[in-house]
N, C-alpha and C positions, 0 to 999 in steps of 0.2 A: 828619281830626281835627285835624292841625297847620296847617292852612290859616291863613294871616293871622298866624302865630307867626314871631318873628324866629329867627335861627339861635342866640342866646343862649339864649332862654326853651326852644327846642326841646333843647338840648344839656342844659339843667338837667332838664327833664322825663325825658328818655332816660335820662341817667346816674343819676339818682336811682330811676327805675323799674327799672332794670337791677339797680341794688344790691339793691333791696327784693325784686326776683324771685330773684336768686341767694340771698340769705338765707333767702328762703322755701324755695327748692329744696333748700338745704343742710341746712336743719332738717328737711324731710320725707324726703329721700332719702339722710340720711348712712349709714343701715345698709346700703342698697343700694349706695352707694359703696364701703363700708368693705369688704362682701362681695366685690364686684367688684376691690378693691385685694388682698385677700386671695389670691383665685385667682390673679391677675396675678403676684404674688409667689411663690406656690407653683409656679405653672407655670413660673417663671424657673428655681426650685430643681430643679424637675423636669428642665428641659432641662440644665442643669448636670450634674445627676445622670446623665443619659443620657449626654452627652458623656464624664464621667469613666469610666462603665462600658465605653464603647466604647474607650477608649484603655487600660483595664485589660485587656480581652479582646484589644486587639492586641499589647500587650506580651506576653500568655501566648501568644498565637498566635506570635508571632516567636521566642520562646524554645524552644517545642515546635518548630516548623518548623526552625529552626537545628540543634537537638539532634537530629531525626531525619535530618537530610540529612547530618550528621556522621557519626552511627553508620551510615547506610545505605552511606556511599562506604567505611567502614573494611575494608580488606582482609581482616583476621583475621575480622571479625564475617561478611563475605560468605562466606568460606571454611565457617565453621561452619554457615551457613545453607545451604550446598550439598550439605552431608552428609545433610540432613533427618533427623537423628537429635533426636529431642526432647530428649533429655539433655544432647547437646552444645550445643544451641542454647539450651536453658536456663541452661546454665553461663555462656553468652557474654552472656546477658540479664542475669544476676546480678551479672556483673563490670562492664559499662557501666551498668548502674542505680546502682553506688556513686557514679558521678561526673556522674549526669544527675539533676537536680531534677524527678522526675515520679512521680506516683500509679499510673500505667496504663502498661505496658509489655508490648505483645503483638508476636509475630512468627508471620506465617502463611508457608505454601509459596505457589507461584505460583496453586494453585486456591484460595486462600483457607482452607485448614484449618491451624489452630493448631499452631505446633511448639512454641512456648513462651510462657507467660504469667506474668508475674513473680508469684512467691508462690503461684502457683495451678498446680501441675503437674498436675492432674487435668482442667485444661481442654485438653491436648493432644488433637490430632484433631478438635476442635469447629469447625464450619463458621461463620465469621463473614464468608462472602463478600457477605451481604446488606446489611452496614453500607457506608454510601454512601461513604465515604472510602477504605475497603478496597477496594470494588469500582472506584473511580476510580484507586487505585494500582495495582491489578492489571491496568490498561489502559494503565498507564505515565505516568499524569498526576500532577505534581507540586502541592503546594498552591500556591493563588493567592498573590501577594505582598501584596494588601489586600483581602481579603474583606469583603464588606458585613457578614455574620454568621459566628460560628463554628460548626463542625460540633459536635453533642452527642449523647453516648452514655450510655444507662442501664444500668448493669450492678451487679446484685446490690443494687438500691434506692439505688444511688449514682449521682449525674450527673456526668460527665466532659465537659470540652471537650477535643477530640482532634484529632490530626493524623496523617495516614497518607501515607508515601512508598513508592514502588517500590525494591526492592531488585535491582540489576542484576549481572548476571555477563557482562561483555562486552556485547553489544546484546541477551541475553535476560533477561528478567523472572524472577527465582528465587523472589521471595517479596515480602512486604510487611512494614513496620514502622508501628507504631502507638504513639504516645505520649499520654497524657492528663493533665490536671490535673482533680483532684476539686473540685466548687462546694459549699461548706458554708458554716459561721458566718463563718469569716474572710473570705471574699470579700464577704459581707453587710456585714460591718464595714468593710471597705476601701470599699465602694461609698458607704456612709454618710458617711464622713469628719467634716467639721464641719457638714454640714447638719442641720436640725434634723428630717429625715425618717427615717422607720424603714423598713428593708428586710426583706421576707420572700421567700425563695426557694422556689419551689413545683417539684414535679414531678407532674404531673396535678393531684391534689388534696391532694398531702401535704406537709407542710414540710419541706425540706430543709436549711434554714440561714435564720439571722435576725442582724439587727444587734444586738438587745437581747434580753434574756429574755423568752418569751412566756407569759404565764399565761394566756391565753384562746385555745388553740389552736383550739378548736371554732369560734369565731367567725370566725377567719381562714378555716379551711377552709370554713365556710358560705359567705363571700365568693366563694371559688373555685367552689363548687359552683352557686351564684346568678349568677353571671357567666360561667358556662360557654360560652354563645354569643359572647361578647365576646372571651373569651380565644381561642376557636378562631379567630376573625376576625384578630385581632392577629397571631396566630401563623401564619396562613394568607398575611397580606399582609406579615409582616415588618416590622410597625410600632407605634407606641406608641399608647396609647388616650388619648382626652380624658379631663380629671381628672373625676371623679366623686365622689359622696359616699355614706358608710354609718355605721353607728354600731358602736362596738366599747364594750362594756360600758357602753352608753347615753352614749356621748362620741362626738359626730359627728367623722369624720374627712373629710379631703379626700385622695383617691389617683388612682393611674394604675397601668396595667398595662404592662408591656413583656416583649417574649421574651427569653429568654436567649440564644438561639441557633436553629439550624434542625437538623431531624432527630429531636427529642423534643418532646412538648408538656411544655415548660419554661419558667418565666417569673418574673418578680419583681413583687410589689405594694409601692409605696411610699406611705406614709401620712404624715398630719401631723394633728394634733388642730387644729380650726378655733379652740378656744378660746385657744390658746396664741398664736396669730397677732393675735387681737381685742386681747389685753392690749397688744401694741404699737402697736396703731391707735387705742387709745381717747384717747391725747394728742392724736395728730391730729385726731381728731374735735372736742375741745374749741378747739384751736387754730383750726381751720376756722370755727367758730361766732363767735369773739372777733374774728378777722380781719375776716369779713365784716359785722360791727356796727362796727367801727372804721372800715372803708371807706366805709360809708355817711355818717357825719359827715365824713368827709375830702373825700368826691367833692361835697358840696353847694358849698363856696366855690371848690372847683377849677372846677366846672362853669360858675359865674358868671363866674370870672376868664378862663377859656378862652373863653367864648363871646364877651365884650367884644374880645379880641385877634384872634380869627378872623374875625369878622363882615365887618368892613370891607374887608381885603384880599380876601376870597373874592367879595364882592359887586362889586369893581372888576374882577377876574378874571371873573366871569361876564359882566359887561357887554361887555368885550373879546370874550368866546367868542361872543356873540351877535351881534357884527358880523362875526365871522371866517364865521359861519353864513350870513350874508346874502351874503358874497362880498367882504367889504372886508379887504383884506390890509394896509392901512395904519395899522395899530392896534399900539399899543405900552403896555404897564402899567409904571409906574413903582414901584420899591420901594427900600426901605433895609434892609429886613429880611435877616437872615442864616439865619432858622430854615426850617423846611420849607416854610411859605408862600412865603417869599421864594424859596427854590430853585425851587419850582414855577412862580412868577410869571416867574423869569428863563427857566426851561425854556420855558414858554409863549412869550415873547420871542424866544428863539433858533428856535422852530418856527416861528413867524411868518415869520422871515427865512429859514429854510430853505424855505418853502412858497414865498415869493417867488422865490427862486434856482430852485427845480425847476420853478415855473411859466415861468420865462424861459428855462431849458435847453430845454423840450419844442419851443420854436421852432427849436431847432440839429438836431433829429434828425428822421428820417422817420418815418412812421405805422407802418412795420414794425417799426422799432426800438424805438417806443413799446410796441406789442403785444408784443414779446419780452420787453421788461424786465416788463411786467404780468404776462405768463404765468409768468416766473421770478421774481416778487418775493419768494418764500419761500427762494431758493437763491442761492447765490454764482455770479455771472457772471463768467466768466473766459476766458483765451485757450483755443482748442480746442474751444468748443462751436459746432460746425457740423453743418449737413444739407446734403445733396444735393437741390435743388428744382427742378422745372421752371416757370420762370418765363419773361414777356416783359420784356425791357429797352428803353428809349428813351433814346437819347442826341441831345441837340441842341447846336448850336455857333452862336454869333453869328458871323457874317463881317462883317469891317471893324471891329471892335473895337479890335484893336493900332493901326491908326492913327489912330483917333478918341483914344485916351489920350494919344497926342502932342500932338494938337492942341486938346484941351480942358481947360477946369478940372478939377481933380480931382472937386468937388462935382458939377458938371454931369454929368461921366462917370458917377459911381457913382448919381447919382438915374435916367439914363436906364438903365442897367444894370438897376436894381434894379426898375425899371418894367417892363421885358421880361421879367426872369426871374420876376417876381411873376405877371405873366400868365400864363406858361409853368407855372407852378406851380398856379395856380387851374384850368387846363385838365386838368391831371393828375390833381388830385384830382376834379375833376367827372367824370372817368372811372375813379374808384374805384382810382387808382393811387398809389403812396408815392413820394415823393420820397427818392432814395437819398442824393444829395449835389449840391452846387453846387461845380463845379470852374472857376474863374475865370468865364469868359462861359457856361459850359457847363451844362447840367442833365443829370442821370443820373436816371431814373424806374424802378420796377418795377412789373410788374402779375402778379398771380396768381390762378389760377381756370381754370374750363374756357373762357372766353371772354377770356383775358388778351391774346391776339393782337389780337383786334377791338378792345378798348378801347385797347390801345396805338396801334394805326394811327389809331382814332379821336380820340385825344388828339394826335397828331402832325398829323392835318389840322385840328384846331382850332388848334394853335398856330401853323401856317402862314396860316390865313386869319385869325386874329386880328393878326399882325405886317403881313399885307397891308392890313387895314383901319384899321389905326392909322398915320395920316399923320405924326403927330408922332415915333412910332419908326421907321418905316420911312424918313422923310426924314433920320433921324440915322445909323442903321446901315444896311448892304448887304442884309442878310437873315440867315435861318436855314436851316443844313441839318442834315436829321434822318436818323438811323439807327434802324431797329427790328429786333429779332431776337426768338428764342425758342428755349429748351432748357434743358438741365440745368446748373445752375450751383451753385457752392458759396457756401452764404449761412451766415455766421458771424461770429463777434468774431476781429478781426485787429488787429495792431499790438502794443503792449507792455502790459505789466501796468498802467502807469501812465496809459497813453491807447489805448482801445479804440475801433475804427471797427467796425460792424456792418453789414457790405457783402458784396458778392458779387464772385467772381472766377472764370474758367474761360474756355476758349476761345470759347464763345458771346458772353461778354461783349466779349472783345477783338474778335470779328468785327463786333459792334453797333459799336464804336468805330471800327474801319476804314471802315465804311458811311457813319458819319456825317462821317468826313474826306473821304470821295470824294463826298458829296454838294453840289452846288453850290447856290447861292442859291435857295430856294424849294422844292428837291427833298426828298423823302422816299424813301429807298432801304431795300429789304429784298432778301433773297436769294430767287432762282428757287426754292428748294428750300422754303423757309417758304412761299411762295405756293402751290405744289403741295400741301404737306401740310396745309393749312387751306383749300383751295380757296377762295383769297381773290379769285380772278377773278370770282367769281359774285357778289360785293358790291360790287368796287371795279373802276375802271378800271387796269389795269395796263399799263405799257410796258417791253419788254425793253431792259436796258442791256448794252453789250458786256460780256463776261465779262473780269474783271481780276485782275491778280496783287496780292494785298493781303500787305502785310508781315505775317510771323508765320506764313502759311499756304502749304503747299507746292504746293497745287493751285489752277487759277484759279477764282474764284468767280463763278458765274452771277448777276447782279445785275438786279433787277426795280424800276421807278420806280412808285410810287403817285401817280396823277393825282388831283386833287381840285377841278378846274376844274368 
């Protein structure tokens, strides 16, 4: 559709079309957006309300738990409980109730039978051991420090938030103490605070408290009846419901339900009239329409202006990128701009410089190092990243190079050295090996895989034959000594954080270096152990060499020469 159009025209068409589309969507969907905004705002109010409610519950819980623990540890109180005389215990309950802010004060014996109940002497002897907090206290459990939900207890149509503690005499539990705070209108009003929400507390389907006077109790109770399954689910899961809608007195409300605690089918319903929220959003609706209309007329000249500024730099940058795609790294894009396009252009130029440097650096590391870097491209490579691997290793050393340095011109010597090192490298790569490093006039190469030893020996033979056949080189240098070995080696990053070398170390590496040192001109030396382990005599002509004492090894090493004539 946009083929053949320049960036300026495309930008104008796209921005204009976008503005028109946004304006159309705003006009058609503003009511849906408003509804969604209302629900999000109310949901935030609900979450704030729930957070405040949990804090209030925690404060009540802490106060009850602290008071119960202090009273339960009082020696006088313990002594009265030990008498198991209802009148004595009731007197003690009355005394402690004078300085304890509580609506429920119950003391039982060790079997859960009531000894005293504040202001209810007729409850003496009642069995309340089935109350879960009393049952836990009878077993010696103290209240949790930070419970997720408080325990509730319904008594005489009143709902209490309760805490129970064991009463000890020495190491023996002699009874339990339960304190509670009634939940009613004042708790609902505290819960409401400054929010626009109305709070109604329920016990089963009966209202036990509200934040505001309720004139339509039947409609609220109908909500409780119609949402019985939802309420049971919320209480069973101890979680709050998603917002839902219903009508009270023909006015649509947005609401959610939350448990008050555990132990009873008690919960609260928070509601807010939707019309109240629409009043606040009506001005936002008008502003959205005005802003969208103004934006349309502003975007037209901006699109034309931006298009002319952006087109030329982007075109130049695009052409440069196409050259890079074709493999040309000798490109650079000039820019004087300091805006984002200029920053992008300068970043592109830096990227090209970096690519040139990285391309050049690949020539200074072995294939195994490049493979490690590629494998760990998404990680930070550092010291200590090492593994033990079974590898074949090849050492070569050019004989007579030291004397040639003294009697040759520097550039002549370097050219001849590079020629023979380059030839050795090519042979290693042809045998699927990797150049670990060049050390002066020596080559160190690594081979991995099941046939690593065979490929390493094949490379060694190829190096010796190539040197022998190159009259220009073999007339300049005396020859090459080669050592080959195989075994477990430590392969990893070594050196310093500022300069790493991904290489190998180990006794097998040292042994290979010693074999190379022992090798005379034209020789390829391996250990007899290596020859026997890989049955090399079946494939190569081998000749025993006298066992030798090698530096760094306590035992004499049996050495074998690989013949390649």
